[in-house]
N, C-alpha and C positions, 0 to 999 in steps of 0.2 A: 581469459580472465580467471584468476584463482577464486576459490570459494570466499576467501577473505575480501578480495576486491569486489566481488558480487555483493556481499553483505554491506560493505561500506557505501557502494553506489545505491543500493536499495534504501539505505538510511538517508542518503542525500536526497533521494526522490521523495521520501516521506517528509523530510524537513521542508521541502518545497511545498508540499500539499498541506501540511499541518496548519499553517496560519488560516487557510480558508475554512478548514473544519472547526478550528477553535473559534473563529468569528461567529459560527453558528452554535457554539456551546458543545462541540464534539471534539474528538481526537482520534488518533490511530496509533496502534503499536504493531511492531514487527514481532510475529510469533516464531516463524521459522522459514528457512529456505530449504526445500527438498530437492535433491538431485541437481542442484544449481539451475533449476528452471521453473520451479513452482514456489510461489511466495504465499505464505499464510499471514494474514494480518487480522487485527481485531479492531473493529470500529467501536468507539466508546462515547459516553455521554449522550448528547442529543442525537448522535448518528445512529444509535442502536434502534430507536423506534421510528426513525425518519423513513417516510415512504419512498424517498428517492435514493436510499442508500445503495441499492444494487446498481442504479445508474451512476451514482457517484463513484462506486467501486470500479465499474468497468470503464467509464469514460474518463474519469479524472485520475484515479489512483493507478489503474493498470497502464493507462497510456503514459503517465509520467514515469512509472518504474521502467517500462520498456524503452523510454527515451534514454535512460541512464544505463540500462542493462538489456540490450536487444534480445539476448537469448532466453529471457523469461517468457514462458509460454502461457502461464496463467497466474492470476492473483485471486485468492480465495479468502473470504471473510469467515473466520471461525468463531466470531463473537456470538 
């Protein structure tokens, strides 16, 4: 998978997750993809102060991104 394909697939994964975050008054943005295996995202809105945002990040966001791009090793919130 090329770097461009990885980016497109990560964006597809975020598009799948976004409605759930938006229903809680939050959102998520892709910041960068490093070495084609590490994704940096920024949780926004209500997701910033949410006590479960680390759980959301790991169980929801990371799992969904890995479904689209299996070689992703980690997803980090830089917000």
